[in-house]
N, C-alpha and C positions, 0 to 999 in steps of 0.2 A: 583671509589671505594677507600676507605681509607685502604691501606695496612699496616699491622703491620710488623715490622722487625722480622726476625726469632729468634734473640736472645731474644726479648721481648716475642714473642708468646710461646717460649719454657717454660716459667715460668707460663703460664696460664693453666687453666683447660678447659674442654669442647672440642669441635671439632675445630681444627685449620686446615685450608685448604690452602696450598701453591699454588698460582696461578701465571701464567705468566702475569705480569703487563703491562697495556697500549698497549695491542695488542689483536686482536680477535683470540686467540690461541685455536684451537679446543678441545684439551684435557682438558684444564682448563674450557672452557665454557660449555662443555658437563657435566663435573663433577658438576659444579654449577647448571646446569639445573636439574640434577637428584636429587640433595639435595633439591633444591627449590621445585621440584614436591612433595617431601615427607615432606616438611615443616621442614626440619632439619636446625637449626641455626648453623652458623659457623663464625669464625673469619678469614677474608682473610689475608693471609701472603704473603709477597713480594718474588717473584722469577723473576729474570731477564733472559729472553731468550738468550741463547748462551753465558752466562757469567759463571764464576766459581762458584758463589753462595756458598762461603766457609761456612758461618754461617748455611745455610740450610743443607749442607752436614754434618757439625759437629753435628747437631741436629738429622737429619732423616736418614743420609746415602745416600740421593738422591740429585742430582743436578738439575734435571728437575722437571716440574710440570705437573699435580697436585700431591700433597702428602697430605694425610689426616692423622691427628694424633688426636685420641680421648682419652682424659684423659691420662692415663699411658700405654695405649695399644701400640703395635708395629705400626710404621708408615705403611700406606698403599699407594702404588703408582700405582698398576695395576688397569686397568679399572674395572675388575670384583670384585676385593677387595673393591673398592670404591662403586660400585653398591650394593654389599651385605651389606656393612655398612649402606648405606642409607636405604635399605630395613629393616634392623634391628632397626635402630633408629627412623625412620620416620613413617608417617601415610599416609592415602589415598590409592588410587588404586596402586597395585603392578605394577612395570615395568618389571616383570618376568612372562611370560605366565604360567598359571596353568597347561595347558596340557603338558605332558612330551615331546612329539614330537615337539610341538611348542617351548618349552623351549630349547631343544637341538638345534633346528634350529636358534633360536635367538642368543644363545651363539656362535654358529659356525659362523654365518654371522658377528656378531660383531667382533669376533677375526680375521676373514679374512680381515675385514675393518681396524681395528685399533690396532690389536695385533702385537707382535714382528714378523717381516718379512712379515707383511701383506701389504695391499694396501697403507696405509698412510706411512708406513715404507719405501716402495719403492719410493713413491712420495717425501719423504724427501731426499732421495739420489739424485733424479733429482734436487731438489732445491740446495743442497750442491754443486753439480757439475757445476752450472751455471758460466759462465765467463771464462772457460778454465783452463788449468793446472796451469798457473802462479797465477791467482787469488786464486785458491783453495789452492795452497801451502802457500800463505800469510795468508789466512783466517784460515787455519788449525792450525797455530801457536797460535792463540788466542781463537779459538772456539772448546771446548771439544766435541761438537756433532759429529765431523768427526770420532773420534775414537769410541764414544759410539754407533754410528749407523753402524760401520764397513764400512765406506766409502772407495771405490776404484773406479778407472775409469771403471773397468770391471763390478763391481756391479751396478754402475749408468747406464752403457750402456744397461744392461738388465732389468732395473727397469720397464719401460713401458710395455714391453712384459710380465713380471710377473704380473703386476697390472691389465691389461685390463681384464683377465678372471674373476677377482673378480667383476668388474663392470658389466660384462656380466651376471654373476650369480645373482647379485642383480636386474638387469633389468628384467631377466626372472622371478624372484620371484614377483616383482611388477606387472608384466603383469598377472601372475597366480592369484594373489590376486584380481586384478581388475576384471578379468574374473569371479571370484567367488563372486563378490559383496562385497569384503572386502576393507577397507580404509587404512589399515596399512601394514607394511612390513611382519609381522608375526601375525597370529591369528586374533582376532576380536577387539583388543584394542591397545592403545598406549603401546609400550614396549621400552626398553632401546635402541634397535637398531634404532628405528625411531629417537630418540634424537641424537644418534651418527651420523646418516646420515645427519641430519640438519646441524651440524657444520662441519663435514669433507667433505661435498660436496663442500666446498669452493675451493678445488683444481680442481674441475670440472667446476664450475662456481661461481664466487664471488657473495656475496650478493650485491645488488645495494648500491652505496655509500650513498644514502639517508637513507637506512635502517641500514647499519653498516659501518660507516667510517673506512677505513683501511689505515694504514700508507703506504706511497708510495712504500718504499722498499719491504714491505711484499706483497703489491698488485702486484708489478712487478714479484715477485717469483711465486705467485699463478697463474698469467696469463701465465707465461712461462710454468708451468706444464700443465695447461689446453690446451695450444697449442700442447704440446707433446702428450697428450692423444687424441686429435682430437675430432671429433663430437661424441656425446653420445645421447642416446635415450632421448627425451624430458620428458619422464615419471619420470626420476630421479630428475629433477629440479621441476617438477610439485608436486611431493611428498614432497620434501623439503619445498617448499613455502607454501603448504597447512598445513602441520604440524606446521610450524612456526607461521602461522597466527592464527590457531585454538587453539593453546596451550600456547601462550604467553611466549615463551621461551626467556631467557635473551640474549641481544646482546650488553650490555654495558660492558666496561672493564676498 
């Protein structure tokens, strides 16, 4: 992808989307997939994972990605904010279930998976804690993510225990859907939580290298987290691979 520097993008109109560059970053890739699903054009803006990103902070107030800025509206960084923006600006089938109960379940599952203090938040703590206290102390000096995610040895030590019930709940939901003859995580059609699971499932099992080449350092981190989680129900990866194959979601970065 051809990324625009934040200082340049700041002077542009339309939708600008800050994305973590040159890595299969789940938050960025899922935001892209949702916008692509709705046919919403955007300008990709450079964000470097784990860096200070001063120009992006000066413009949007956010250091991480994704951040969506549409015309002169306030920057949007939360997953639900970006989803709602895509629903508003785009076309095609909605990724938000029309049934109230399904909609509440979709939002709840998504938040447990990718929201603050959810499944991926805890897996990030495991990644940040790799290598022991000395490596963490050195890395913390240059990587603002340690403070942003509230990293501590105690928080990292309990991360897997907090995260596994979320996977268990998702697994139970998939089995219930399959038993009812349904092909998606919630309801009868593709929803946002299906897309989120495609990308965030990388911490359970990476995409094959031939499908999505992953930088060695990031691959090592994901594989270490998967080892911490241990065995999972095959239905989780079966669902990921089927949705990916059938809906042509982006895997380039």
